[in-house]
N, C-alpha and C positions, 0 to 999 in steps of 0.2 A: 806389806804383802797382802794380797787380797785374798777373799775366801776361796776363789776357786784354785788358788796355787796349793792347796791341801787336799786336793782330790786324787783318787786312785788313777785317773787318766792322765793327770798332770805327772804324778810320779811315775807312771809307767813310761811316759814320754822322755822324762829326764833320764831315767835308769837305762832306758833304750840307747839314749845318745851317749852316755857315759860309756857304755859298754861298747858301742860302735868306736868310740874315740880310743878305747883301749885295745881293741882288735887292730887298729889302723897303726897304733904305736907298736904293737907286737909285731905286726906284718913287717912295718919299716925296719924294725930292729934286727929281724931275721930275713933281710932281703936276699942275702946271697943264698940261703936254703930255698926260698921260695923260687928264686930263678932256676934251680935245679930240680924242681919238680916235673914229673912227666905231664904230657898234655891232659890226661884224665884227671889227675890231681889239680892241676892249674884250672880247669874247667869247672871243678866242683867248688874251689875257693871263690872263683868269680861269681858263680851262682849263689854262693852263700851270702857274699857281699851283696849281691842285688836284692835278695830277700831281706836282708837286714836294712838296706836302705829303704825299700819298698814298705817294710812294716814300720819303718818310723815315719814316712811320708803318711801312710794311712792314721798314724796316730796323731799327727797334726792335723789332718783333715777332720778326724773326730773331734779334737779339740775345737776347731772352729765351727763345727755343726753343733756341738753341745752348748757352747758359751757364746755363740753369736757372732763371733768376729772370724768371717770366712777368710780362709788363707788362699782362696781360689780367685782372688780379685786380681785383674790385671787393669791398671788405671786407664790406659786409653779405650779399652773395650768393656769396662764394667765387669758385671760376674758371668761366670760360665753358666749354661742352662741346667746345671743340676745341683 
């Protein structure tokens, strides 16, 4: 285990990923009730998951920036200009 794996940023990313996984499991376990939601509640649920995945992506980007292993690498094109 490396030194970086014990930092708060790594811990936040792991906890966020576990909570997203738990939310997805709960969503699938209650799929029949989810399908009965009205359009507004369904939209709120979709926006909530969009925020969760966006936050998780930002945490991954911050990890790459802080520890020098950029996740924004695309092999054929090199790095993005930011």
